[in-house]
DSSP file (Angstrom, degrees, kcal/mol; ACC not computed):
  #  RESIDUE AA STRUCTURE BP1 BP2  ACC     N-H-->O    O-->H-N    N-H-->O    O-->H-N    TCO  KAPPA ALPHA  PHI   PSI    X-CA   Y-CA   Z-CA
    1    1 A M              0   0    0      0, 0.0    29,-2.9     0, 0.0     2,-0.4   0.000 360.0 360.0 360.0 159.4   15.7   -3.0  -28.0
    2    2 A Q  E     -A   29   0A   0     27,-0.2    79,-0.4    25,-0.0     2,-0.3  -0.870 360.0-178.7-107.6 142.3   15.5   -5.9  -25.6
    3    3 A V  E     -A   28   0A   0     25,-2.6    25,-2.8    -2,-0.4     2,-0.6  -0.914  23.8-128.6-129.2 159.1   15.9   -5.7  -21.8
    4    4 A T  E     -AB  27  79A   0     75,-2.3    75,-2.0    -2,-0.3     2,-0.3  -0.946  18.1-148.2-113.2 116.4   15.7   -8.4  -19.2
    5    5 A L  E     -AB  26  78A   0     21,-3.2    21,-2.3    -2,-0.6     2,-0.5  -0.665  12.0-150.8 -82.8 137.0   13.4   -7.8  -16.2
    6    6 A I  E     -AB  25  77A   0     71,-3.1    70,-2.1    -2,-0.3    71,-1.4  -0.942  12.4-173.8-115.8 122.3   14.6   -9.3  -12.9
    7    7 A T  E     -A   24   0A   0     17,-2.6    17,-2.9    -2,-0.5     2,-0.4  -0.972   6.4-171.3-116.5 124.5   12.1  -10.4  -10.2
    8    8 A Q        -     0   0    0     -2,-0.5     2,-0.3    66,-0.3    15,-0.1  -0.958   2.4-163.7-118.6 127.7   13.6  -11.5   -6.9
    9    9 A T        -     0   0    0     -2,-0.4    12,-2.5    13,-0.2     2,-0.5  -0.796  13.5-138.2-108.9 155.2   11.6  -13.1   -4.1
   10   10 A V  E     +D   20   0B   0     -2,-0.3    10,-0.2    10,-0.2     2,-0.2  -0.962  28.4 175.9-112.5 121.5   12.5  -13.6   -0.5
   11   11 A E  E     -D   19   0B   0      8,-3.1     8,-2.8    -2,-0.5     2,-0.4  -0.628  26.5-115.6-116.5 176.0   11.6  -17.0    1.0
   12   12 A K  E     -D   18   0B   0      6,-0.2     5,-0.0    -2,-0.2    -2,-0.0  -0.933  20.4-136.0-116.7 139.4   12.2  -18.6    4.4
   13   13 A D    >   -     0   0    0      4,-2.5     3,-2.5    -2,-0.4     6,-0.0  -0.274  43.6 -86.6 -79.6 175.9   14.3  -21.7    5.0
   14   14 A P  T 3  S+     0   0    0      0, 0.0    -1,-0.1     0, 0.0    -2,-0.0   0.757 130.6  55.8 -56.8 -25.0   13.1  -24.5    7.3
   15   15 A G  T 3  S-     0   0    0      2,-0.1    -3,-0.0     1,-0.0    -2,-0.0   0.483 120.6-107.8 -86.5  -2.2   14.7  -22.7   10.2
   16   16 A G  S <  S+     0   0    0     -3,-2.5    -1,-0.0     1,-0.3     0, 0.0   0.487  73.7 137.6  91.3   3.9   12.7  -19.5    9.4
   17   17 A L        -     0   0    0      1,-0.1    -4,-2.5    -5,-0.0    -1,-0.3  -0.672  54.1-119.2 -85.3 134.8   15.6  -17.5    8.1
   18   18 A P  E     +D   12   0B   0      0, 0.0     2,-0.3     0, 0.0    -6,-0.2  -0.429  36.1 171.5 -74.2 146.2   15.0  -15.4    5.0
   19   19 A F  E     -D   11   0B   0     -8,-2.8    -8,-3.1    -2,-0.1     2,-0.4  -0.984  36.2-107.3-147.7 152.5   16.9  -16.0    1.8
   20   20 A K  E     -D   10   0B   0     -2,-0.3   -10,-0.2   -10,-0.2     3,-0.1  -0.680  34.8-142.1 -81.9 128.8   16.7  -14.7   -1.7
   21   21 A S        -     0   0    0    -12,-2.5     2,-0.1    -2,-0.4   -12,-0.1  -0.224  42.1 -65.8 -79.0 175.9   15.4  -17.3   -4.1
   22   22 A E        -     0   0    0      1,-0.1   -13,-0.2   -14,-0.1    -1,-0.2  -0.426  62.7-110.9 -63.7 135.9   16.6  -17.7   -7.7
   23   23 A A        -     0   0    0     -2,-0.1     2,-0.5   -15,-0.1   -15,-0.2  -0.420  20.3-131.4 -73.2 142.4   15.7  -14.6   -9.7
   24   24 A K  E     -A    7   0A   0    -17,-2.9   -17,-2.6    -2,-0.1     2,-0.5  -0.831  23.6-161.1 -89.5 126.4   13.1  -14.9  -12.4
   25   25 A E  E     -A    6   0A   0     -2,-0.5     2,-0.4   -19,-0.2   -19,-0.2  -0.949  10.0-177.5-114.9 128.3   14.4  -13.2  -15.6
   26   26 A T  E     -A    5   0A   0    -21,-2.3   -21,-3.2    -2,-0.5     2,-0.5  -0.984  16.7-145.4-127.9 120.2   12.0  -12.2  -18.4
   27   27 A T  E     +A    4   0A   0     -2,-0.4     2,-0.3   -23,-0.3   -23,-0.2  -0.744  30.1 164.3 -89.4 128.6   13.3  -10.7  -21.7
   28   28 A V  E     -A    3   0A   0    -25,-2.8   -25,-2.6    -2,-0.5     2,-0.3  -0.881  39.9-100.1-135.7 165.0   10.9   -8.0  -23.2
   29   29 A Y  E     +A    2   0A   0     -2,-0.3    28,-0.5   -27,-0.2     2,-0.3  -0.706  44.8 176.8 -87.2 141.7   11.1   -5.3  -25.7
   30   30 A A  E     -E   56   0C   0    -29,-2.9     2,-0.5    -2,-0.3    26,-0.2  -0.971  29.5-131.8-143.7 155.9   11.5   -1.8  -24.5
   31   31 A E  E     -E   55   0C   0     24,-2.4    24,-2.5    -2,-0.3     2,-0.3  -0.953  27.9-134.1-108.8 126.3   12.0    1.7  -25.7
   32   32 A E  E     +E   54   0C   0     -2,-0.5     2,-0.3    22,-0.2    22,-0.2  -0.617  29.0 177.3 -80.8 134.8   14.8    3.6  -24.2
   33   33 A K  E     -E   53   0C   0     20,-3.5    20,-2.0    -2,-0.3     2,-0.2  -0.898  27.6-113.2-130.9 161.5   14.1    7.2  -23.0
   34   34 A S        -     0   0    0     -2,-0.3     2,-0.3    18,-0.2    18,-0.1  -0.595  40.0 -96.6 -91.1 160.3   16.0    9.9  -21.3
   35   35 A V        -     0   0    0     16,-0.3     2,-0.1    -2,-0.2    -1,-0.1  -0.597  41.1-119.1 -76.0 131.8   15.2   11.1  -17.8
   36   36 A V     >  -     0   0    0     -2,-0.3     4,-2.5     1,-0.1     5,-0.2  -0.449  20.7-121.8 -70.7 143.9   13.0   14.3  -17.9
   37   37 A R  H  > S+     0   0    0      1,-0.2     4,-2.2     2,-0.2     5,-0.2   0.908 110.2  48.5 -57.8 -47.3   14.7   17.2  -16.3
   38   38 A S  H  > S+     0   0    0      1,-0.2     4,-2.1     2,-0.2    -1,-0.2   0.897 112.6  49.0 -63.1 -39.4   12.0   17.8  -13.7
   39   39 A E  H  > S+     0   0    0      2,-0.2     4,-2.2     1,-0.2    -1,-0.2   0.874 108.8  54.2 -66.3 -37.1   11.9   14.2  -12.7
   40   40 A F  H  X S+     0   0    0     -4,-2.5     4,-2.0     2,-0.2    -2,-0.2   0.944 111.0  44.1 -61.0 -49.1   15.7   14.1  -12.4
   41   41 A Y  H  X S+     0   0    0     -4,-2.2     4,-1.7     1,-0.2    -2,-0.2   0.878 112.3  52.2 -67.8 -37.6   15.7   17.0   -9.9
   42   42 A Q  H  X S+     0   0    0     -4,-2.1     4,-1.0    -5,-0.2    -1,-0.2   0.899 110.7  48.5 -62.0 -40.4   12.8   15.7   -7.9
   43   43 A A  H  <>S+     0   0    0     -4,-2.2     5,-2.4     1,-0.2     3,-0.4   0.881 106.9  55.9 -67.9 -37.6   14.6   12.3   -7.6
   44   44 A M  H ><5S+     0   0    0     -4,-2.0     3,-1.2     1,-0.3    -1,-0.2   0.870 103.5  54.9 -62.4 -36.9   17.8   14.1   -6.5
   45   45 A R  H 3<5S+     0   0    0     -4,-1.7    -1,-0.3     1,-0.3    -2,-0.2   0.819 106.7  51.7 -65.3 -29.3   15.8   15.8   -3.7
   46   46 A A  T 3<5S-     0   0    0     -4,-1.0    -1,-0.3    -3,-0.4    -2,-0.2   0.442 125.0-104.6 -86.9  -1.3   14.7   12.3   -2.5
   47   47 A G  T < 5S+     0   0    0     -3,-1.2     2,-0.3     1,-0.3    -3,-0.2   0.616  85.4 105.8  91.6  12.0   18.4   11.1   -2.5
   48   48 A I      < -     0   0    0     -5,-2.4    -1,-0.3    -6,-0.1    -2,-0.2  -0.899  56.7-145.4-123.1 156.2   18.4    9.0   -5.7
   49   49 A T        -     0   0    0     -2,-0.3     2,-0.1    54,-0.1    -9,-0.1  -0.895  16.4-147.0-121.1 100.8   19.9    9.7   -9.1
   50   50 A P        -     0   0    0      0, 0.0    53,-0.3     0, 0.0     3,-0.1  -0.411  16.0-178.0 -65.8 140.3   17.9    8.3  -12.1
   51   51 A K        -     0   0    0     51,-3.4   -16,-0.3     1,-0.4     2,-0.3   0.762  58.8  -5.3-107.4 -36.7   20.0    7.2  -15.0
   52   52 A I  E     - F   0 102C   0     50,-1.3    50,-3.1   -18,-0.1     2,-0.4  -0.988  53.9-137.8-159.3 157.0   17.6    6.0  -17.6
   53   53 A V  E     -EF  33 101C   0    -20,-2.0   -20,-3.5    -2,-0.3     2,-0.4  -0.980  14.7-166.7-124.2 136.1   13.9    5.4  -18.4
   54   54 A F  E     -EF  32 100C   0     46,-2.1    46,-3.4    -2,-0.4     2,-0.5  -0.963   9.1-150.7-119.5 140.7   12.6    2.4  -20.2
   55   55 A E  E     +EF  31  99C   0    -24,-2.5   -24,-2.4    -2,-0.4     2,-0.3  -0.959  24.5 170.2-111.7 124.5    9.0    2.1  -21.6
   56   56 A V  E     -EF  30  98C   0     42,-2.5    42,-2.5    -2,-0.5     2,-0.2  -0.829  41.1 -86.6-126.3 164.7    7.6   -1.5  -21.8
   57   57 A R  E  >  - F   0  97C   0    -28,-0.5     4,-1.9    -2,-0.3    40,-0.3  -0.500  32.4-129.8 -70.6 140.4    4.2   -3.0  -22.4
   58   58 A Q  H  > S+     0   0    0     38,-2.3     4,-2.4     1,-0.2     5,-0.2   0.879 108.6  55.1 -58.0 -40.5    2.0   -3.3  -19.3
   59   59 A E  H  > S+     0   0    0     37,-0.3     4,-2.3     1,-0.2    -1,-0.2   0.891 106.6  50.1 -62.9 -40.4    1.3   -7.0  -20.2
   60   60 A D  H  > S+     0   0    0      2,-0.2     4,-1.1     1,-0.2    -1,-0.2   0.908 110.8  49.3 -63.4 -42.4    5.1   -7.8  -20.4
   61   61 A F  H  < S+     0   0    0     -4,-1.9     3,-0.5     1,-0.2     4,-0.3   0.915 112.0  48.5 -64.3 -43.5    5.6   -6.2  -17.0
   62   62 A E  H >< S+     0   0    0     -4,-2.4     3,-1.3     1,-0.2    -2,-0.2   0.880 108.3  54.4 -63.5 -39.8    2.7   -8.1  -15.4
   63   63 A L  H 3< S+     0   0    0     -4,-2.3    -1,-0.2     1,-0.3    -2,-0.2   0.722 102.1  58.6 -67.9 -21.9    4.0  -11.4  -16.9
   64   64 A S  T 3< S+     0   0    0     -4,-1.1    -1,-0.3    -3,-0.5    -2,-0.2   0.507  86.9 103.3 -86.3  -2.9    7.4  -10.9  -15.3
   65   65 A A    <   -     0   0    0     -3,-1.3     2,-0.5    -4,-0.3     9,-0.2  -0.363  65.9-136.4 -75.6 158.3    5.8  -10.8  -11.8
   66   66 A V  E     -H   73   0D   0      7,-2.7     7,-3.3   -58,-0.1     2,-0.5  -0.975  12.4-148.8-118.7 126.6    6.0  -13.7   -9.4
   67   67 A K  E     +H   72   0D   0     -2,-0.5     5,-0.2     5,-0.2     2,-0.2  -0.833  18.6 179.6 -98.5 129.2    2.8  -14.6   -7.4
   68   68 A T        -     0   0    0      3,-3.3   -59,-0.0    -2,-0.5     0, 0.0  -0.515  47.6 -90.1-110.6-176.9    3.3  -16.0   -3.9
   69   69 A D  S    S+     0   0    0     -2,-0.2     3,-0.1     1,-0.2    -2,-0.0   0.835 124.9  28.8 -63.2 -32.1    0.7  -17.1   -1.4
   70   70 A K  S    S-     0   0    0      1,-0.2     2,-0.3     0, 0.0    -1,-0.2   0.736 125.7  -3.3-102.2 -26.9    0.5  -13.6    0.1
   71   71 A E        -     0   0    0     -5,-0.0    -3,-3.3     2,-0.0     2,-0.5  -0.930  61.4-104.2-158.4 172.3    1.4  -11.1   -2.6
   72   72 A T  E     -H   67   0D   0     -2,-0.3     2,-0.5    -5,-0.2    -5,-0.2  -0.968  32.9-152.6-110.8 126.4    2.5  -10.4   -6.2
   73   73 A I  E     -H   66   0D   0     -7,-3.3    -7,-2.7    -2,-0.5     3,-0.1  -0.894   9.6-158.2-105.9 122.7    6.1   -9.4   -6.5
   74   74 A Y        -     0   0    0     -2,-0.5   -66,-0.3    -9,-0.2    -9,-0.1  -0.532  36.3 -72.9 -96.9 163.2    7.0   -7.2   -9.5
   75   75 A P        -     0   0    0      0, 0.0   -68,-0.3     0, 0.0    -1,-0.2  -0.219  37.8-175.4 -58.0 141.0   10.4   -6.7  -11.1
   76   76 A T        +     0   0    0    -70,-2.1    11,-2.4     1,-0.1     2,-0.3   0.382  66.8  22.3-116.4  -1.5   13.0   -4.7   -9.0
   77   77 A G  E     -BC   6  86A   0    -71,-1.4   -71,-3.1     9,-0.3     2,-0.3  -0.966  58.7-162.1-154.8 169.4   15.8   -4.6  -11.6
   78   78 A L  E     -BC   5  85A   0      7,-2.3     7,-3.2    -2,-0.3     2,-0.5  -0.989  14.1-136.7-154.3 159.5   16.6   -4.9  -15.2
   79   79 A I  E     +BC   4  84A   0    -75,-2.0   -75,-2.3    -2,-0.3     2,-0.4  -0.984  20.4 178.7-122.3 127.9   19.6   -5.6  -17.5
   80   80 A S  E >  S- C   0  83A   0      3,-2.5     3,-2.2    -2,-0.5   -77,-0.1  -0.986  71.2 -20.6-132.1 121.4   20.1   -3.6  -20.7
   81   81 A E  T 3  S-     0   0    0    -79,-0.4    -1,-0.1    -2,-0.4     3,-0.1   0.869 128.8 -49.2  49.6  43.5   23.1   -4.1  -23.0
   82   82 A G  T 3  S+     0   0    0      1,-0.2     2,-0.5     0, 0.0    -1,-0.3   0.382 114.4 115.1  83.3  -4.0   25.1   -5.7  -20.1
   83   83 A T  E <   -C   80   0A   0     -3,-2.2    -3,-2.5     2,-0.0     2,-0.5  -0.872  56.8-143.5-103.4 130.7   24.4   -3.0  -17.5
   84   84 A K  E     -C   79   0A   0     -2,-0.5     2,-0.3    -5,-0.2    -5,-0.2  -0.806  21.5-177.2 -96.5 130.2   22.3   -3.9  -14.5
   85   85 A Y  E     -C   78   0A   0     -7,-3.2    -7,-2.3    -2,-0.5     2,-0.4  -0.881  22.7-130.1-121.1 152.7   19.9   -1.2  -13.2
   86   86 A G  E     -C   77   0A   0     -2,-0.3    17,-2.7    -9,-0.2     2,-0.8  -0.849  25.5-123.0 -96.4 142.0   17.6   -1.0  -10.2
   87   87 A I  E     +G  102   0C   0    -11,-2.4    15,-0.2    -2,-0.4     3,-0.1  -0.763  33.3 172.9 -87.6 113.0   14.0    0.0  -10.8
   88   88 A A  E     +     0   0C   0     13,-2.5     2,-0.3    -2,-0.8    14,-0.2   0.761  64.1   8.1 -90.4 -27.5   13.3    3.1   -8.6
   89   89 A R  E     -G  101   0C   0     12,-1.4    12,-3.0     2,-0.0     2,-0.4  -0.990  55.7-154.5-156.5 142.3    9.9    4.0   -9.9
   90   90 A T  E     -G  100   0C   0     -2,-0.3     2,-0.4    10,-0.2    10,-0.2  -0.941  13.3-173.7-116.9 146.0    7.2    2.7  -12.2
   91   91 A Y  E     -G   99   0C   0      8,-2.1     8,-3.4    -2,-0.4     2,-0.3  -0.964  21.1-131.9-142.5 120.6    4.7    5.0  -14.0
   92   92 A R  E     -G   98   0C   0     -2,-0.4     2,-0.7     6,-0.2     6,-0.3  -0.571  15.0-162.2 -75.3 130.0    1.7    3.9  -16.0
   93   93 A K  E  >  -G   97   0C   0      4,-2.4     4,-1.2    -2,-0.3     3,-0.5  -0.887  60.6 -49.7-112.4  96.6    1.4    5.6  -19.4
   94   94 A G  T  4 S-     0   0    0     -2,-0.7     0, 0.0     1,-0.2     0, 0.0  -0.399  94.9 -51.5  72.7-154.0   -2.1    5.1  -20.6
   95   95 A K  T  4 S+     0   0    0      1,-0.1    -1,-0.2    -2,-0.1     3,-0.0   0.643 133.0  36.6 -95.4 -15.5   -3.6    1.6  -20.5
   96   96 A S  T  4 S+     0   0    0     -3,-0.5   -38,-2.3   -38,-0.1   -37,-0.3   0.517 104.9  60.6-120.6  -3.4   -0.9   -0.3  -22.4
   97   97 A K  E  <  -FG  57  93C   0     -4,-1.2    -4,-2.4   -40,-0.3     2,-0.3  -0.897  49.9-168.2-126.8 155.6    2.5    1.1  -21.4
   98   98 A I  E     -FG  56  92C   0    -42,-2.5   -42,-2.5    -2,-0.3     2,-0.4  -0.996  15.8-140.2-140.0 136.0    4.5    1.5  -18.2
   99   99 A E  E     -FG  55  91C   0     -8,-3.4    -8,-2.1    -2,-0.3     2,-0.6  -0.809  10.4-156.7 -97.1 135.8    7.7    3.6  -17.7
  100  100 A L  E     -FG  54  90C   0    -46,-3.4   -46,-2.1    -2,-0.4     2,-0.6  -0.945   4.3-155.2-115.1 112.4   10.5    2.2  -15.5
  101  101 A T  E     -FG  53  89C   0    -12,-3.0   -13,-2.5    -2,-0.6   -12,-1.4  -0.782  21.0-159.3 -87.3 122.2   12.8    4.8  -14.0
  102  102 A C  E      FG  52  87C   0    -50,-3.1   -51,-3.4    -2,-0.6   -50,-1.3  -0.785 360.0 360.0-113.3 147.7   16.1    3.1  -13.3
  103  103 A V              0   0    0    -17,-2.7   -16,-0.1    -2,-0.3    -1,-0.1   0.316 360.0 360.0-118.5 360.0   19.0    3.9  -11.0
């Protein structure tokens, strides 16, 4: 399946006030997974409720990042089948995959 990774940066206007720039959207292939029971309960203790997990290639995740003068900003959200999710946690699976736990 395909998902769209969303990377949002915060910039400053000439007056020094922060504003969100236009989001970078990158469409990648992903494998949908269910939330593991232990991970679900641990997240609930932290006050969040994970809904779904997607596994994507590490290279695709890196390519969706935005590099600024000071830092590299990685995706904070994704869209799958018309539903927008926030990325609550990333977890590297080996050298070539990364799991995105979404809320």
